[in-house]
Every structure is written in structure tokens, then in C-alpha cells.
N, C-alpha and C positions, 0 to 999 in steps of 0.2 A: 504494500500500500504506500503510495507516494506521501511524502511529508507535506503537510499543509503549510503554506506560507503565512507568516504572521501578518496581521493587519498593521497599518501605520499606528493606529491607536495602541495596539499591543506592544509595538516597538517603543513607543513613547513611554509607556508605563512599565517597561522591563528595565529596571534600574540595576539589575545584577547586584554587584557589590559596590555600586557607586552612590554617592561621591566617595572618592578616596584621595588622601593626600600622600604624595610620594616625594622622596628626596631626589633632587636632580644631581646627576653626575657633574663633574667639573666641566665637561664639554657641553652638556645640555644647559648648564647654568650660563656658560659663556654665550651660547647661541641665543638664549633668552634675555641676555643683558642683565643677568642676576649674579649675585655673589656665589662662590662655591658653597655647597651645603644648603642652598636655598630649596624651598619646597614648591611643589606644583599641585594644584587640585585637578583631578580628573572628574568633571562634573557629571551629574546624572542627567538623563534626557529631560526629566521634568523640571530640573533647575534651570536649564537653558530655556525651556518653554515658559517657565514662570517669568524669567527676565524679559523675554520677548513680549509677554502680555502686559508688561508695565508701560509700554510705549503708547501714549495716547494719540488719538487722531490728530493729524497735522504735524506730528513730530516723527523723528526717526532715531535709530541707533545704529551702531555698527557691531560686527562680530568682535572687534577689538574692545569696544566699550563693554560688551557683555562679558568678555574675558576679564577686564579690569574689575567689574562688579563682582564676579565669581571669586576672583583671587582675594579681594577685600573681604568678602563674606566669609571665606574660609581661613583668612589670615595667612595666605601664601604669597609668594613673590609673583607667581603667574598662574594662569589657568591653561590647560592643554588646548593648543590651537586646533589640533586635528579633531578631537572629540567634540569640542564646542561647535565647530563648523558642521560636522556630521549630524549632531543632535539638533542644530537649527534647521537643517534640511528635513530631518525626521519630523520635527514640530510642524514645519510647513506642510508636509504631505499629510500628517495627521489632521491638521486643520481643514484641509481640502476634503479629506475623507469624512470628517465630522459634518462639514457643510453639506456634502452630497447626501448625508443621512438625515438632513433637516435641522441640524443644530445651528443655532445662531450665535452663541457665545464662543467663537473660535479664536485661536491665536492670530493676531494681525501680523503675520510673518512678513508681509511685503514692506513693513516699516523697518525691518532689519536689513541693513546694507552690508556689503563686503567692505573691506578697508578703503579709505579714500572716497567713500560715498558711492561706490560702484554697485550697480544692480546685480543680482545673483541669478545667473542663467540656470542654475540647478533647481530653483524653486518651481513649483507647479505652474505650467503655462509659460515658463521661461521669462526672459527679460520683458517681452511684450506685455504679458499679464501684470507683472510687477509694476511696469511703467504706467499702465492704465489705472491700476488701483491707487498708486501714489498720486497721480495727477487728479484723480477723483477727489482726493483729500486736499487739493490745492498745493501739492508739493511738485515743483517743476523738475523735469528730467530732461537732460540734453545728451546728445551723442558726442563723444570725444573719440574720434577714430573709430575703432570697432566696439568700443565700450560705451555703455550708457551710465550716466552718473547724475546724482543730485548735486548741482553745482555749489550750493551754499549749505551743505549738510551740517557743517559744524554749528551754524546758527540755529539749526533745527533739532539738535540733539536733546533727547529726553533724559532727565535725571533718573537713574535706575536704583534709587535708594528705597 
């Protein structure tokens, strides 16, 4: 019997043993711009989702801002960039799955940008859908080369406290 694929909601709620705090190796600390012996939090999917839900209409955040928030929350030097990005993608897919099932209180994932205000092509519907949703909230989006960005995203950052 083939193994059933987990739904996005199941993936979002499958925290395994996360969050967990790990000590960075000297090389990892150097790459992260931290001191040797510094710690890093590997967040849970629900923590990333919770941070994304804090962003009100007309405001934005970035993955880097979410990472800063999570590191501060756990008293670590940094939050894992890989898992934070993956869990933001899972939160976005879970929000779309919930919306398709008729739920209205879903995570406003389109308000979470990549670094430097860039739209995320991995979100459901790609850059085009994220652009439409942001513009519907009065947030301008412009094309810079092949990338789409919110030009004044720093002025629109939401506080994640």
C-alpha cells in the first residue's frame, strides 16, 4: 500500500523535536557573523507561521526579520536560515490549503518577502499571485531585472514583537 502524502496542514503542525537550540561550530559561527560558541535556534513550523501572522494588512516583513525575531525569542545569536525559509513556504501552502477548504483566518504569507524586499517565487501562485495580493493591500511592487520587489519595504516593515 503506497504511503499517503501529508497535507500542508499536517506538515505545518508536525513540529518533530522543534524548536531546538544548537551550538554553532566555529565555521558556522563565522558564516553567520557570530562569535565562536554562539547558538542557533532551529524553529518549529508553527513558530514561523505565528511570526508571519503578526504582519498586519498594508505592512510587510522579510525572512531575515522573522529570523531576527526567532533568535531574540529564543535568546540565540541566529535562527536557521534554511528551516525558516522552508517553514515559511510550508505556512504559505498550508494557508492556501486552508483557504481552499473554506477557512478565512489564514496566514497572510504574501506579506513575507525574501531578503531585500524581493517577492518569493516559491509561494503558491508564484510571484504573480504575491504581487496581486500585495498590490490589493496598497503595497507597490516593481520589477528590477528578473526580480520583483517592494521598493520601499523597509518603510513598511511590521514590528514582530
